[in-house]
C-alpha positions, 0 to 999 in steps of 0.5 A, a space after each residue: 416148876 411154876 413161874 408164878 411169883 410167891 405169895 403169902 404173908 411176906 409178899 402182900 399183894 405182890 402177884 396176887 390175883 385180886 387187888 387188896 388195900 390194907 388199912 392206912 395204905 398211903 397210895 390208894 387206887 385213883 380213878 382215871 377221872 380223878 387222875 385226869 382232874 388232878 392233872 388238869 388242876 396241876 397244869 392250869 395252876 402251873 401254866 395259868 398264863 403263857 405266851 406261845 409263838 408258833 405257826 398255825 396249822 389245821 385252822 377250822 371254825 366249828 358251827 358253834 363259833 369256836 375255833 380249833 388249831 394247832 401251833 407248831 414249830 420245828 420240833 413240837 405241836 400243841 393243840 389250841 382252842 379259841 372260844 367263840 367270844 375270843 374268836 370274834 375279837 381277833 384283829 385279823 383272820 387266821 389262816 394256816 401258815 401264819 406265824 402268831 403269838 398266842 396268849 392264854 393258859 394251858 389246860 387238859 382235855 380229859 376226854 382225849 388225855 391231851 393238853 392244849 392251850 386256851 387262847 384269849 388273844 392272838 397276834 401276828 409274830 412281828 412285821 415279817 409274819 404279817 407281810 408273809 401272811 399278806 403275801 400268801 393271801 395275795 397269791 391265793 386270791 390272785 390264783 382265783 382271778 380276783 385281780 385279773 385285768 379282764 375283771 376291771 370296769 371302766 370308770 364313768 366319765 361324769 358320774 351323777 351319784 358317787 358313793 363313798 365308803 369311809 369314816 364320816 368324822 375323819 379328814 378323808 371325807 372332807 378332802 373328797 367333798 372339797 375336791 369334788 366341789 372344786 372340780 365338778 359338784 356331784 351328788 355324794 352318798 356317804 356310807 359311814 364305816 369304821 376304817 380300823 379295828 376288829 369290826 372294820 372289815 365287816 362294815 366295809 364289806 357290808 357297805 360295798 355290798 349295800 351300794 351294789 344292792 341298790 336299784 335304779 329308781 329307788 328311794 336311795 339313788 344307785 351310785 355310778 361310782 364308789 370310792 373306798 377311802 382311808 387315810 394313811 397309817 401302818 400296815 396294822 392300821 390298814 389291815 382291815 382292807 387286806 381281809 378276804 371279806 373286803 377283797 371279795 366284796 370289792 371284786 364282786 361289786 357291779 359298780 366301778 370302784 376306786 380304792 384310795 386306802 392310805 398314802 401313795 406308798 401304801 398298798 392293800 389287797 383292796 387296791 388289787 381288787 378295785 377297778 382303779 387304785 388312787 394314791 390318795 383319797 384326794 386323787 380318787 376325787 380327781 379321778 372320779 369327775 372331770 373339771 367343770 371349767 375345763 369341760 366348758 372351755 372345751 365345749 366353747 372351743 369345739 363350738 368355735 371350731 365348728 363355726 370356723 369349719 362351717 365358714 370354710 365350707 361355705 367359702 369353698 362352696 362359694 368358690 366352687 359356685 363361682 368357678 361353675 358359673 364361669 362355664 355358663 353363658 351370660 344371662 343376656 345371651 341366654 335370654 336374647 332369642 326369647 326377648 326378640 321373640 317377645 318384641 315380635 309378638 308384641 308388635 303383631 298382637 294389636 294387628 291380630 286383635 284388630 283383624 279378629 274384631 273385624 271378623 266378629 263384627 261381620 259375623 254379628 251383622 250376618 246373624 242379626 237378621 235371623 234374630 228379629 223379634 217378629 221371628 222369635 214371636 212366630 216361633 214361640 206361637 207355633 210351639 205353644 199351638 203344638 203344646 196345646 194340641 198335645 194337651 188336648 190329646 192327653 185330656 182325652 186319654 185320661 182314664 177318668 174321662 169316660 166316667 162322665 159319660 156313665 161308665 165305671 172303672 173296677 178296681 180290686 182292694 189293692 187299687 189295681 184296675 180290673 179289665 176282665 171278668 175272670 180277674 173280677 171273680 178272683 178278686 171277689 171284693 171290688 171297688 166301683 169308681 164312678 164320676 161322682 163317687 166310689 161303691 164297694 161290691 162283692 162277687 158271688 151269691 151270698 151276702 158280702 162279709 163286712 170288711 173295712 173299706 179301703 181308703 179312697 184314693 184322691 181323684 186326680 183331675 186333669 190340670 188345665 193349662 193356663 196362658 202364660 205358663 212355661 210348661 203344662 203338665 198332663 195330670 
């Protein structure tokens, strides 16, 4: 027997191979898209506004700016989505494990046949959830070493420029400026930011990075110290200084930072990352600069101490000198032999001078006989006669003297005297020097070639010695 169900007029459509629709059928077949859309409208109409409390899981932000997550409790999980506009207005940075209350509406995602909540607003579920989120974030950042003491920088003793990141209209900036003016006037640069609200964390982080990006010598001076300050408030008011963006900007800044967020009992993650935590903004100003009056007093005291030390050193040196002088003999004892010697020499000096003067007079008397004028005249006369004889010999030896007796002197064109026929034949062009002039000549049978005559050298005449001259010359 076949197992197929019966078919026929009494069983319309049951077990049939092909689906059929009778006219007036109240249950026509729907497409999957139609069913999905009817479910979507039904869910959105029934759950157009819901508030769901749960723990965030699988938080992620897409490149488009939309955020996706799951909300879960002990028994169930629901998908959630925050569109870009809603995600940008969140007052905190969501992370896995945070317990929140999400406000929005339910809808379905036909592509996956899943329902999800479209979140318009999301808040932390009470003080406990906020503190739990803060603690988890603190442990995570501490594990990265952002709070390590080795990263801390020492504050400058007397900064010339101080940067302040705070609200420009609050009482905090006035308290800081007033305190700095009282203690030690300093150049202050204020970077105005919002210290509360959705955009506060981004502005504070940008201000810190902006101060760190300044370079020395630029149009805006680079601060030597940065103060991040805000007045007191609840943990929700101070939450911007617990955001990861602010903490990382503080930890990565190359300028020493004082964190002065809230009052003494308030603590933020910015305090852990900063180099120094101040209980109040006023205390931060006191930490930033020394007291000018105290510095002047200290300098005055140090100067007085230096003067007293110098006086004591001089006194001790004088005492040591006095002790040393006691071991030396008296001045009169040291100079007594020399004084006695001086007295002896002073007595002997006149006698020695008289003796020396007598000897000199005797020497002068003996030499006076040899210095008679007649003796000097005879000496001069003999010297002059000897000089006249030498001069006559020089005149006789002069080369031009024979020319007066009819001789001639032969020179070449260079003025060299020729003393042989061979030298004259080699020279060819000759100059014949007579007593009364010069004649050019040419050696050979042919007529001489006209050549410019060499300039005539001046004739040297013997210089005569005249009476009364001190020294005669030969030429």
